[in-house]
N, C-alpha and C positions, 0 to 999 in steps of 0.2 A: 166277704165270704165267711170270715170268722164270726162276725156278728150274726149272719143269717143262720149259722149252725148253733151259735150260743143261745139265741132267744127261745127257740122251741124247747131246748133242754132246761134252761133256766125257768121257763114257763111252768115247769112242774112244781116249783117252789111256791110257797105262800098260798097253796090251795087247801091244805089241811094241816092243823097243828101237829097231829100225830105223824103225818108223813114228813113234815119238816124236822121233827125230832129224830126220826129214823135217818134222814139225810145227814143231820148233824152227827149222829152216832157213827155213820159210815165214813164221814169225812174227817172227824176229829178223834173219835175213840177207837174205831177199828184199827187205825194204824198202830196205836199203842198195843192193842191185843196181838196183832200180827207180829209186831216187833218183839214182844215178850216170848211168844211161841217160837219165833225164829232163833232167838238167843238160846232158849232151852234146847232146841234141835241141834244147834251148832255145838253147844257144850256136850251133848250126848255124842255127836260125831267126833269131837275132839277127844273124848275119853276113850273111844275105840281105836283111835290112831296112835301109833307109837310116836310119830311126828305129825302134829296136827296141821299139816299143810292144807288139807281140804277145808278145814274150818277157817284158816286164814284167808283162803280164796273166797269163801262164802261171805266173810265179813268185809274183806278189802274191796271187792267189786262194787257193792252198794255204796260204801263210804266214798270211794273214788268218784263214782258217778255223781253222787250228791254234791261233793266238793266242786266238781266241774260245772254242774248245774248252777251252783251259787256264784261261781266266777262269771258265768254267762249272764246271770241275773244282774250282777253289779255292772257289767259292761253295757248291757242293752237297756236296763231300767224300763222294761215293758210295763205299762200300767195295767192294773187289774180292772175288770169290767165295771165296777162301781165308780171308778175314777173317770171312765170314758162315757158311760151311759148313765144319765141322771135317773132313769127309771129302775135301775138295779139297786135293790136293797138286799145285800148279802145276809144269809142266815147267821153268820158269825163274822167277826172281824179277822182279817188276814193282813199282815204287814209285808212290806217289801215289794219287790218286782214280781211279776207273774210268770215270766217266760225264762226258762222252761219250768214246769211244775216240779218242785223239789220232792213232793210226795210221790208223784208218778215216777220220777226218775229213781228214787230210792227203792220203792217197792217193786217196780218192774225189774230193776237190777237184782234185787234179792231173789225174786222168782227165777230169773234167768240164770243166776249163779248157782242155784240149787239143782238145775236140770241134770247135770252129769252125775250127781251123787244121790239125789232124792227126787226122781221124776214125779212121783205122786204129790209129794209136799210142794214141789215147784209148781205144779198145776194149781193147787189150792192158793198158794201165795200169789201167783200171777192173776188168778181170778179175783182175789181180794184186791190186788193192785188196780184192776179195772174198776171194781166197785168203788174203791176209795176215790179214784180219779173222776169217774162220772159224778159221784156225789159232790165233789168239789166244784164241778161245773154247775150242777143243779143248785148248789148253795150260792152261786154267784161270785165265787172268789177266783175262778180260773176260766180262761178261754179254752175252747177245744184244741186250739193250736198249742197251748201250753202243755196239755196232756200228751198230744201226739209227739211233740218235741222231747218230752221226758221219756216216753216210750222208746223213741229212736236213739236218744243218747244212751239209755240203759242198754239197749241192744248192741250198740257200737262198742261201748266200753267193755261189756261182757265178752263179746266176740274177740276183741283185741287181747283182753286179759287171758282168755282161754287159750288163744293161739300161743301166747308167750309161755303160759304155764305148761302146755303140752310139750313144747320144745325144750324148756329149761328144767322142768321137774316131771319127767315121765312117770315117776313113782307115785304121783298123785292118783293116777288111774281114773276109775269111774267110767261110765259109758259116755262116749262122746256123742252128745245130742245137741250141743250148742251150735 
């Protein structure tokens, strides 16, 4: 099933040099742009708080999610599409295991962590996470299941973290939307 979902999405690659460059931008450079914008937003948030617990939450959730994803990657050692399918020529090289996607996990977790504090920014970051994730499948470096697992892992870690924060640090506030 994973391969049957992967092939039509990957089939968008290698059709046009300009589209391939757009996919590479979305998969490789957009994460850096979103990361820089997120850091700036978190710093602005921290400067407004007397005790920057909200900023710590927004940073900690994606980092924890990403670390958990990488532990899972080490344990499972799931191969990337080009390793399994000889017809796949990725648009760029990617090392390590594929499952779950570290990019999907990190950026969905960032979007989810922003929801209680910056719902509009959270929407943009989450949309960007989806674009980054789909681009990585189109580029041939991830399976759809890698992305879905990253999305789920990000959601679970965020939900657990928010539950803990609400009970231990009620002063953080924000609108509960997670």
